[in-house]
Structures are given as structure tokens and as C-alpha cells.
C-alpha positions as CSV (number, residue, x, y, z in Angstrom):
1,M,5.2,-8.4,37.6
2,F,7.0,-8.5,34.2
3,T,7.9,-5.3,32.4
4,F,7.7,-5.4,28.7
5,V,6.7,-3.1,25.7
6,K,2.9,-3.0,25.4
7,A,2.8,-2.8,21.6
8,E,1.2,-4.6,18.8
9,V,4.5,-6.1,17.9
10,D,7.5,-6.3,20.2
11,D,10.1,-7.6,17.8
12,Y,10.7,-8.4,14.1
13,V,12.5,-11.2,12.3
14,K,13.1,-12.0,8.6
15,A,11.3,-15.1,7.3
16,G,13.4,-18.2,7.8
17,D,15.8,-16.7,10.4
18,T,16.0,-17.5,14.1
19,I,14.6,-15.0,16.6
20,E,15.8,-14.7,20.1
21,L,12.8,-14.5,22.4
22,T,14.0,-12.5,25.4
23,Q,12.5,-11.2,28.6
24,A,14.2,-9.4,31.5
25,C,13.4,-10.5,35.1
26,S,16.2,-9.9,37.6
27,N,14.0,-11.2,40.5
28,C,13.0,-14.5,38.8
29,S,14.6,-17.8,39.6
30,Y,13.2,-19.4,36.4
31,M,11.3,-18.6,33.3
32,N,9.6,-21.1,30.9
33,L,8.3,-20.7,27.4
34,T,4.7,-22.0,27.5
35,S,3.4,-21.4,24.0
36,V,4.0,-20.0,20.6
37,K,1.1,-19.3,18.2
38,Y,1.3,-19.0,14.4
39,P,-0.4,-16.0,12.7
40,N,-3.5,-18.1,12.2
41,K,-3.7,-18.6,16.0
42,T,-2.8,-22.3,15.9
43,Y,-0.1,-23.5,18.2
44,A,3.4,-24.0,17.0
45,F,4.4,-25.0,20.5
46,R,2.6,-25.6,23.8
47,G,4.2,-26.9,27.0
48,D,6.9,-25.8,29.4
49,S,10.4,-25.3,28.0
50,P,13.0,-23.7,30.2
51,M,14.5,-20.4,28.9
52,D,18.2,-19.8,29.2
53,S,19.2,-17.2,31.8
54,V,22.1,-14.7,31.6
55,S,22.4,-12.0,34.2
56,G,18.6,-11.7,34.8
57,E,17.7,-11.9,31.1
58,Y,16.0,-15.0,29.9
59,N,16.3,-16.2,26.3
60,Y,14.8,-18.8,24.0
61,S,15.9,-19.3,20.3
62,W,13.0,-19.9,18.0
63,A,13.7,-21.0,14.5
64,D,10.2,-21.9,13.1
65,T,9.7,-18.6,11.2
66,D,8.7,-19.6,7.7
67,T,5.1,-18.3,7.9
68,L,4.7,-14.6,7.4
69,G,2.6,-12.6,10.0
70,I,2.4,-11.9,13.7
71,Y,3.2,-14.6,16.2
72,E,2.3,-14.6,19.9
73,W,4.6,-16.2,22.4
74,C,3.8,-16.7,26.1
75,F,6.0,-17.4,29.1
76,E,5.8,-17.7,32.9
77,G,8.1,-17.1,35.8
78,D,8.3,-16.4,39.5
79,P,8.9,-12.7,40.0
80,D,9.4,-11.9,43.7
81,G,8.5,-15.5,44.6
82,S,5.1,-15.4,42.9
83,T,4.8,-18.8,41.2
84,N,3.8,-19.2,37.5
85,V,3.1,-15.6,36.6
86,P,2.1,-15.6,32.9
87,A,2.7,-12.9,30.2
88,C,2.7,-12.8,26.4
89,L,4.5,-10.9,23.7
90,K,4.3,-10.7,19.9
91,F,6.8,-10.7,17.1
92,E,6.3,-10.3,13.4
93,V,7.8,-12.4,10.6
94,S,8.2,-10.5,7.4
95,N,10.3,-10.7,4.2
96,Q,12.4,-7.7,5.1
97,G,12.8,-8.5,8.8
98,F,12.1,-5.0,10.1
99,S,9.3,-2.7,11.0
100,V,7.2,-1.5,8.1
101,N,7.4,2.3,7.6
102,E,3.8,3.5,7.0
103,G,5.1,6.5,5.0
104,Q,7.1,4.3,2.7
105,G,4.1,2.1,2.1
106,T,2.0,5.2,1.2
107,I,4.6,6.3,-1.3
108,Y,4.6,2.9,-2.9
109,V,0.8,3.0,-3.2
110,F,0.7,6.4,-4.8
111,L,3.6,5.5,-7.1
112,M,1.7,2.4,-8.3
113,I,-1.4,4.4,-8.9
114,G,0.5,7.0,-10.9
115,V,2.4,4.4,-12.9
116,F,-0.9,2.6,-13.7
117,V,-2.6,5.8,-14.8
118,L,0.4,6.6,-17.0
119,F,0.1,3.1,-18.5
120,L,-3.6,3.6,-19.3
121,L,-2.9,6.9,-20.9
122,T,-0.1,5.7,-23.2
123,L,-2.1,2.6,-24.1
124,Y,-5.2,4.7,-24.8
125,F,-3.4,7.1,-27.1
126,G,-1.4,4.3,-28.7
127,I,-4.5,2.4,-29.6
128,G,-6.3,5.6,-30.6
129,I,-3.7,6.7,-33.2
130,G,-4.5,5.4,-36.7
131,G,-2.0,3.0,-38.2
132,K,-3.1,3.1,-41.9
133,N,-2.1,5.5,-44.6
134,E,-4.5,8.3,-45.7
135,R,-7.0,7.3,-48.5
136,D,-9.6,9.0,-50.6
137,Y,-13.2,8.0,-51.1
138,S,-12.2,5.4,-53.8
139,G,-9.6,3.7,-51.5
140,K,-6.5,5.1,-53.2
141,V,-3.6,6.1,-50.9
142,V,-3.2,9.9,-51.0
143,G,-0.6,10.3,-48.2
144,V,1.7,8.5,-45.8
145,N,0.5,8.5,-42.2
146,Y,3.7,9.0,-40.2
147,K,1.7,9.0,-37.0
148,K,1.8,5.2,-37.1
149,Y,5.4,5.3,-35.8
150,L,4.2,7.3,-32.8
151,K,1.6,4.6,-32.3
152,F,4.3,1.9,-32.3
153,A,6.4,3.9,-29.8
154,L,3.5,4.5,-27.5
155,L,2.5,0.9,-27.4
156,V,6.0,-0.2,-26.6
157,V,6.3,2.5,-23.9
158,S,3.0,1.3,-22.4
159,Y,4.4,-2.2,-22.3
160,L,7.5,-1.0,-20.5
161,I,5.4,1.0,-18.0
162,L,3.3,-2.1,-17.3
163,M,6.5,-3.9,-16.6
164,F,7.5,-1.2,-14.2
165,F,4.1,-1.4,-12.5
166,F,4.5,-5.1,-11.9
167,A,8.1,-4.5,-10.6
168,I,6.8,-2.0,-8.1
169,G,4.0,-4.3,-7.0
170,K,6.4,-7.2,-6.6
171,G,8.7,-5.1,-4.5
172,M,5.9,-3.6,-2.4
173,S,4.2,-6.9,-1.8
174,Y,7.5,-8.6,-0.8
175,A,8.4,-5.8,1.6
176,F,5.1,-4.8,3.1
177,L,2.5,-7.5,2.7
178,A,2.3,-10.9,4.4
179,S,0.2,-12.3,1.5
180,T,2.3,-14.7,-0.6
181,E,-0.6,-14.8,-3.2
182,I,-0.3,-11.1,-4.0
183,Y,3.5,-11.4,-4.3
184,G,3.1,-14.4,-6.5
185,F,0.7,-12.5,-8.8
186,F,3.1,-9.6,-9.3
187,N,6.1,-11.9,-9.5
188,V,4.5,-14.1,-12.2
189,G,3.2,-11.1,-14.1
190,F,6.6,-9.4,-14.1
191,T,8.4,-12.6,-15.2
192,I,6.0,-13.1,-18.1
193,L,6.4,-9.5,-19.2
194,L,10.2,-9.7,-18.9
195,V,10.5,-12.9,-20.9
196,S,8.2,-11.5,-23.6
197,L,10.2,-8.2,-23.8
198,L,12.9,-9.3,-26.2
199,P,10.4,-10.9,-28.8
200,L,8.3,-7.8,-28.5
201,L,11.2,-5.5,-29.2
202,I,12.3,-7.6,-32.2
203,F,8.8,-7.6,-33.5
204,A,8.5,-3.8,-33.0
205,V,11.8,-3.1,-34.7
206,T,10.9,-5.4,-37.6
207,M,7.5,-3.8,-38.2
208,T,9.1,-0.4,-38.0
209,I,11.7,-1.3,-40.7
210,I,9.0,-3.0,-42.9
211,N,6.7,0.0,-42.6
212,T,9.5,2.5,-43.3
213,I,10.5,0.6,-46.5
214,M,6.8,0.4,-47.7
215,D,6.1,4.0,-46.8
216,K,9.2,5.1,-48.7
217,K,7.9,3.2,-51.8
218,V,4.4,4.7,-51.4
219,Q,5.8,8.2,-51.1
220,N,7.9,7.8,-54.2
221,A,4.9,6.4,-56.1
222,L,2.8,9.4,-55.0
223,I,5.4,11.9,-56.1
224,R,5.5,10.2,-59.6
225,G,1.7,10.3,-59.8
226,I,1.3,6.5,-59.7
227,P,-1.9,5.4,-58.0
228,V,-1.4,3.3,-54.9
229,R,-4.0,1.2,-53.1
């Protein structure tokens, strides 16, 4: 009988690359590829296609690897004269082309959770800080609220953290997940945030300059005893 690794996945290949389907059988006179199944269990190939033989190792070059996921390929040969003995193996198509390290995936997940919590905290405190100057019961300004600049800073930082969150999600979904929908979500989100970053920074700087000038005028008016509304 054939000897092969009894594992969930026997080999890995990067999406779009050609994989060499190999099986050793020194006592076989032939070996044929009989089927290849896509990850959704539909057949990519079904028939009898001879595999190339070199010193007891049989090989077949398979190039249809655009779909991510686990493929199953089956073959048959005649070990020790036994005719048409079947066997099947599996290979995985992924974006990175190698085995997923579970520890790395766990680190990514906890990193994403931590970054998202940090985003929520900075957004919460950024929104929570008042942006208007201090006023008395009649509505007159009695002091400049310099905390508004901290508010601006926290909101910008929360935006950058959100960008980082989407960047991590994009990298994680590309490397560890077979779902193109999840990768597309993070990729589109990151692209939108990246494109919007420059206008946001220009707006933030402009608002900071305007508020600095206005607060300077208000402070001078208050020092002179001029009422400000």
C-alpha cells in the first residue's frame, strides 16, 4: 500500500502558483491522477492522467490554484502488482503559501482586540471632553477651555488607531483566512481611512490654528475686562 502523511493537509502552495503533486512508490509500474477537488468539494479534474515518474517518485504539476482553501487530490497505482489501488491526499492554497502558525494567529487576534479597545477609549474621552469655552449663567465667556486641544488630539489619535486596526485586520485576513470577503472588508476600510487621512489632518491643523487665534483674542479681552459672548 502507499505510504503518505496522514494529516489534515499534506502540502501548501501560494494562490496562483503551481504545486507539484508527488507520491513515492518504488514498487509501482504506473500511477495516475484520478481526481482533484476544489475546497467546495466540486471536481476540478476527474479522469485518469498519467503522473511523471522519476526514480520511484511520481509527480504531477497542478496549476489551478486560484481558489483559497483545502483541495483533495486522488491517485491510483499498482504497488506490488495490485491493480488500481486508490489513495487521496490534501493540499492547502493560501495567500502566504505556508502552514498557518496557530500561535501567530492568536497574537494577531489579541493585538486586534487590544487596538480596538484602545480606539474606543481614545474616542470616548475625545468625545467626552468639552470643546467650548467656560461661560457664566448669562452666557458670557469667563475663561478659555484649553482642554479642547486635547479633544482634537485624542480624536485624531483615535482615527490613527482605527487605521492601525484595519491594517492589522487586512494583514491577518490575508495571511490566515481563506475568506476573500473579510480581506476585502478590511482592505476597503483601510483604503478609505488612508485616503481620508490627509484631508483630516489639514482640517485638524486648520481648526487648531483658528481656535488658537480666537482663544488668544478671548484671553486678551478677558484680561482687559471686555465682556465676550
